[in-house]
Each structure stands twice: as structure tokens, then as C-alpha cells.
N, C-alpha and C positions, 0 to 999 in steps of 0.2 A: 365371417364377416359380422360384424356388428352396425345396426342402423340405429341411432340416437346417440344422445351424449349425456342423459340423466342418470338416475341413480341406478334404475336396473341395468342399463348399457353399461355403465362402470364396473359392476359385479360381473358380467359375461365379457368382459376385456380380453380375458384369454382367448376368446374364438375370434378376435378381430383378423387373425392371419389364416383362420382354418377355410379351407378351399370348399369344404362339403356342407359347412354350416353357415345358415344366415339368421342370425339373432335380430329380430325386428322389434326392437326396445325403443320405438318413437310413436308417439300418438297423442291423443287427447288427455291431458294429464288433470284437467279440472272435469271431473265426474258430472259437475252440474252445470257445465256450459251449455249455452243455448245457441252458440255462435256456429252458425252453419260451415261457415269457412274452416273451422278448428277440425270438423269431421271430414270435410272435403278434402283438406291437406292430408290427413291420413291415409285415407282412402287414395289418392292420386300416388302418394309414395309408396305404398303397399302394392298397388297395381304396376307401378314401374319397377319394382323390386321383383314382382313375379315374373314379368317379361324379361327381365336382363338376366336373371339368376334362375334359369329352369331347371338345372339340375341340381339344386342345393336343397337340404332339409331346411324349412323355414320354422323357426321357433317364434310363436306369437303369446302375447301375454294378452288375455282377454279378462274377463271380469267373473266372479261369482255372485255378482249382483243379479245376474239373470234368474236365480233363483229366488229372489225376493219379491212378492207380488206387489210391493208398493213401489218398485222401480222399474218392473218388466216393461212398461210404456214409456220410459224416460228416453231422452234422445241419446243419452250416452248407452245404456243398454241395446237399445236397438241399434245402434251403429256398430257395438261390438258384435253382435249376432250376425250381421251384415258381413263383417270383415271375417268373420269365423267361415261363413258360406262362400265367399270370394275363395279363399284358402283353400277349403276343402275341394271345391271344384276347379281350382287352377295350379294347384301347388304340385310339384313331382313328388314331395314327401313333406310331411309336416308334424308339427307337435303343437298343441294349443295350451296352454296353462291358463286355468280360469282361477284367477288368484285373488285375493283380499286385498286390502290396504297394504300395499307395502310401507314398511316403516324404515327410515334410516335419514341420513344426512342430505339435504337436498335444499337448493334455492326457490323450489317451489312453494309457493305461499298456501296453496289449498291442499294441504294434506292435514290428515288427523293431527299426526304430531305437532305441526307447525300451528295448527288451532288450539291445542293444549297449551303450547310454550306461550301463545299471545295471551 
């Protein structure tokens, strides 16, 4: 199963029918967002997925920005760490990827690639 419809979700589309894996590729795409509702939406969706799919391995995409001292207190990094903790304490099985900026074709205007194109 794949949650999300963005660039990462599309790349993991082959798992859409997998009964054992839940790819959680939905979340806050703008890492500079200060909109609380953005973060609450992801948390609510994640908690619902953890409740509904108790026997699946959850695949989650976090951020390597947690290692950047200048970003450690940002809303985004603090949120991602909170989501990691929720997963670690509630998931049956999980894999957390701490990724950098994914690059590819997307309609999201807040990516590094789109910044350079503009």
C-alpha cells in the first residue's frame, strides 16, 4: 500500500498492492512551512495508518536535516523527529529513511530543482 500521490509515492507505486508494506509518502512537502495545519494533517494521517495497518511494515521518509545545527529547531525537523518517535513506539515493523532533497518532476513549487528553474 502507498499513501500519497507525489513524486516519492509514484516511485514506490509497485508497492500499491503489497499486503505487507505500507509506504507512507505523504507529508509536509514545504520544509519551511510554519503552517501548523500542514504538520497536524500529516500526524493525523500517520496515526490513522498505524491504527489501521497494525501488521504491515511502515516505510517513512524523514529528513537528513536533523543533522544540520542551523535547522534542528525548525518546525519541519522537530515535526519529523516527532513522527519518527511515533513510528518507533507504535509500528509493528518499520524502516525510516532520512533523505535529502529528492529531485525529480513534480508540481510542487517548493523544491530546490523548481527554485533553480524559476
